[in-house]
Each structure stands twice: as C-alpha cells, then as structure tokens.
Steps between C-alpha positions, in 0.01 A plus 500: 500500500149580369353356819724703728446826307122463474475385867703801610272747312190325624608524866595870457160567353335341804713704737388817322134406478339682792171309458672179627611649834184557702633420848878495470743701287729298269775323690762608250563791267530464128870578523541222761330260260754604234778401742322180601506362141875437509463312833223287360680428175797363694260303717334341194830403335692381805198341671373335184832348416582380855149373543537282188827363629377431856150365402571322176869444432683497839764263352653800323629627838750214537532379137535827306468813713619727216192400299292679764634831370417419139148642491511512121469122502153536648354378825284742705243423765189705564494410868870591529431830326207561733724444803761732349244770444370454856849541649585794274166671584552440874854636491380803308217565742737482797754726327226757417315451829167429330223242562624173344153345478355799316799514267443130431138577403628740235762262366273195459222702330732530201651146514247335266632726218831321544333160531324557168817588306707227659249230407474631146879476478485141627254421220707675231812315623318168490581425865311392809235336287208302632418135530377289206136563403245392239313831516464676165726794606784273598833613344817317384803682630827483309719403795599133453435440871132576434479170313316637189157448662222759547534668837311759704626854420520551876710813452193667339271378783740663746526821299123525502440412870823620671509803276164629375258348753720573806564854381122563466444362849762721653383799300155443645653493848710818450265716288162356579522414873783749582674227697838677472375671812490164677850379590596171333167408347611550139820308561298223665270485199796471269668222703184297539383560147832410337541197728156361417551555124849347498383195705211444256715539185773268627254219417543575129860627504776244431731464799869554436659166402780537759258536790422205723152349529332646805222315686132564444564636151651814639749711301761750615280784370209375711708468815647848459158647434309354801679728745410796275131417534521467873693823548278679252185391681645623833586837357157545356332403829738730698462795268123488485476458878729797570298824559544767238623846611261793455435606143744760361386858492460672166838664539666172600331322212627767263854456626467123467458545131844650481725278705796732483290785641358271771851403609595870548180595678538585877 
C-alpha cells in the first residue's frame, strides 16, 4: 500500500512538473493518473498471483484450483505482476485514447519504489532468502527450510539494486535527461535495468525448492528476465532514434506544468 500511494504521488508530481516536458506535454492528466491507480492495483494483484501459479506452481490448476484464490497464503510473482500492470496500463491507454508507450514511461519511473518496499517485506518475513555463504554478513533465517546456515540476505541486495539504484537511474533519465519526451526510453531503461539486476542476483538467491533444475544453471527468474532485457534494449534504441518534435513554446510549456489545463487547451 505504501508503494502504491507513494508511486501515485510521485507520478502526479512528474505530470505537474513543467520542467520535465520540453518537447511534449504530459500524456495524461493528474486526474487520469488518479483513475489509473485502481487499474494498476488490480493488475498487480491479479497478475502477480496468476504469474506465481503459471510460472512456479502450475500444479495448483489441476490439483487445488481453489488455492489460487487464497492470496492470503502467499505466492506472488514480480514478472506476473509486471505483465498484469502492462495489460492494465495498455487497456487504460486504449480506453482513454492516450499514448500507451508514454504512459508506460510514467508508470515504470515509480516502480522501484514498490520494488524497494516489497523486498524489505520479503526480508522481514524471512522469505526468498539467498544461497549459503561464508561472507561475514551472511544471516541465519528462522525458516526451518533455510537449514540454519548463514545465507546471503538477497532480499536486501534486491531492495538496494531493484529499489534505490534503479530509482536513481530512472530519476536521472526523467529529471536529468528529460527522456519522458522520448517515447518508450524510460520504460526500456526500466525493463533492461531490472532484467540485468535480477539475472545477476539470481546467482545468490536460493531457487524455490519445488522448481526443476534447468540447464546451464539457469533459474526461472533468469529466463523470465532475459526477454525484459531484450525488449528494454529495443525500446531504448527505438526511442533515442525517433526524432523529437519541436520544443514547446513558453505558453505550451506553462500548460504542460498543469496537466489538467493542458488537456482543456484548444
């Protein structure tokens, strides 16, 4: 809830910040962002749960389908949640007749806020711990399945990299380079950045015990993240190659700072 609320206010602040919109006005108004939050919340919950079932525990579909509805038992997938958010954002963009790529740029700029809080929650819950380690900061997690041996606190690694570092990178893109004016670049940076971080950290994160052993030391997290890197790289290349429209006039730039006013302008 903290992630959704903070992400919502962060996106609204970007929409209202006229300094960020040098060549294009915001693709959505602040009021539209308010409406979007409900769509995204449903995408996170439904997509995250179904993603966990399809990617990690597909046996529930034929063994105990009612368990799929019991979200209070745990079991959410980031990649499933990302797909859910993508579909919810795409549906919202089509419904509102706005640019889906540019809306995606706004959404992903706030995602690391959620990533940070989710990984902290994983750490507090003592779940999704790392592989055994002899490093001095190794931690013994109370879950009996952890074996009582020191392990990488991989949840904290992910909170730092998927949360803080990725947020700073995207903040540099939106506020430093003004790449919200380039369609899809910020979304591409998020996809590629998260994918690279997740693939790297899978080497210290303990795979789920019920997952099969994949060849070449691959994990499900790695295989789901590789397409993210490829799609992200394509979006960055495409967005930077696409010519920018002429710079906004002073009047247009002023309206861009107030998305509601910009939407009503002739």
